[in-house]
N, C-alpha and C positions, 0 to 999 in steps of 0.2 A: 246017514253016514256023514261024519264030520271030517273035514280036511285037516291035515297037519297045520298047526299054526293058527287055526281059526280063533281060539280065544284071544291070542295076541292081536289079531287083526281087529277084533271088536273093541279091545281095550285101546288100541291106537286111534280108532275112529272116535271113541268116547273122549279120549284125551284131547285130540285135535279140535273136536267140536267145542269142548269146554274152553279151550284157548280162544277159538274164533268168537264164541258168545261173549266172553269177557271183553275182548277187543271191540266187538260190535257195540256193547253197552257204552264203552268209552267213546267210540265214534259217534254214537247217537247223542250223547251229551254234548259233544263238540259241535255236531251239526245243528242241534237244537239252539245252542248259543249263537250260531251264525244266523239263524232265522231271526232270533231276538234274544238279547242277553238274559231276559227273565223267563225264557221258555224252558219248561221241564222236558226231558227226553220223551216221556210217555205222551205228552201233548203234541210233540212233533209227529208221532205216529197217527194221531187224529187228523192232523193237517194233511198227511199223505193220503189217508183214507178218503178224506173229503175231496182232495184233488182227483183221486181215482174214480170216485163215484159221482162227483159234481155236487150232490146234496144228499143229506141223510138225516133221519130222525135221531135224536140222542139215544133212544132205546135200541135202535138198530146198531149204533156204534158200540153200545155196551155189550150187546150180544156178540158182535163181531170180535171184540177184544176179550170177551170172557170176563168182564168186570161188572161191578154193580152200577146202577144208574147214578148213585151218589158220586161215585168216582168220576164218571163222565161229566156230571153236572159241574163239579169243581174245576175240571180241566176246561170245559166249555166256557165257564165264567172268565177264567184267565185269558183264554184265546179271544174272547169278545173284548175284554178290557184292553188287550194289546192291539185291537183293531185288525186281527187276522181272520176272524170269521164273523158272520152275522146270522141272525135268525130271520127266517122268512115264513110267512103263513103257508101252510101246506094246502095247496089248491084242492086236494082230495079229502081233506078233513080240517074244517075250520077251527077245531079245538086244538090241533097239533101244529107244530112248527118244524121247519127243516133248517138244518145248518148248512151254510155255504161259505166258501172262501170269499173274502173281500178281494178287491183288486190288489190291495197291498199284500194280502195273504198269498195270492197267486204269484205276485212278483217275487216275494221273498222265498217261497218254496221252490220256484223255478231256478232262481239264482243259486240256491243251496244245492239243488239237484245237479246243476251243471258243475259246480265246484266239486261235488262228491264224485262225479264221473271223471273229472280231471285227476282227482286223487287216485282213483283206482287205475286209471290209465298210466299214471306215473309209477305206481307200485308194481304194475304188471308189465312194464315196458320191455323187460328182458325176456318175456315169454313170447313164444310164437303165437300168432293169431289163432292157430288151430288149438293150442293149449288153452288159450283164453276161452274159446268156444266150448271146449270140452269141460272146463270148469263150470261155465254157465249151464251147460246141459246137465251135468251131474248135480249141481245145486238145485236146478229145477226139478229133476227127478226125485231128489231127497225131499224137497218141499212138497211135491205132490204126494209122496208117500206119507209124510208127516200130516198133511192136510186130510188125507183119506183114512187115517187110523180109526179103527172102530173099537180098539181095546183101551180107550182112555179111562183113567180111574174115575 
């Protein structure tokens, strides 16, 4: 049984998520430039993944982001040239290497993370702490749902 107004509710969610995603892409580009003027937004995502997991093989990053190894290789090359990441021998497999943030990479990612948090705080300063918590909880719930989807094309 469907509720009255259900189609409009789903259309509203689709519309608002579209607006959010477009703004997020713009923010990602801005944040990437704050890390380094030559950094592409997608490469910023790699930096965050490396910060979160400390070290990773390029193939694992490709799997995580759902992109080809060639795409990761291009982005890794740029990040290495910018001095933000480095390759280290994989102690478990001498033929492989791991990617890690350099000290400079850590410093820049952390500075950008703090600036981004300050931006969100300024944007949401008129909301109650409870509303901010609710937004965080609902976004986490949505992300968990999106992560666990089994009906991907």
